[in-house]
N, C-alpha and C positions, 0 to 999 in steps of 0.2 A: 521612300519612293526611289525606284531605280532610275538611273540616268536616261534610259530609253523612254520613260514615260513623262519625264519633266519637259516642260515647254518653256523655251526662252521667250522673254518679252521682246516682241519685234521692234518696239521703239528703242529699247536699250541696245539691241543688236545694231540697228541703224546708227545710233549715236556712236558706238565704238567704231563702226566702219567709217564714219565721217571724220574721225580724229586724224591729225597729221601723222604721217608714217613714223616720224621720230618718236612720237608719243606712243603709238601702237607697239613699237618695238620694245618699249620699256615695261609694258604690261604683261604680267605672268599669266599663264593658263588659269591658275587658281583665282587670280583677281578677276579676270574676264568672266569666268564661270559664275562667280559669286554675283557679279553685276548683272549678267544676262538672266540669271535664274532668280533674281530678286532676293538673294540672301543678304545677310549683313555685309555691307561694303567695307573691305579692309581699309584702314587708315592709309596704308601705303598707296592704294589705288586712288583714293580721294585726293591725295597730294598730287598725283600725276595728272588728274583730269579736272581739278577744281577751276582752272582758268577757262574751261570749255563748257561748264554747266551753269545753268541759271537756276537760282533758288526760287521756288514758288511760294 
């Protein structure tokens, strides 16, 4: 699927936007794309955001 046809998950986009600025600055483009487009989340990203997520 081309990038122009992919749809980001709005809840995940909102979550990333809600993070503190110092956390957002540590997240790479590849990590944020994987998260927003519901791909497998890299372990490096999980380590950066784990304190801000709630397990269901």
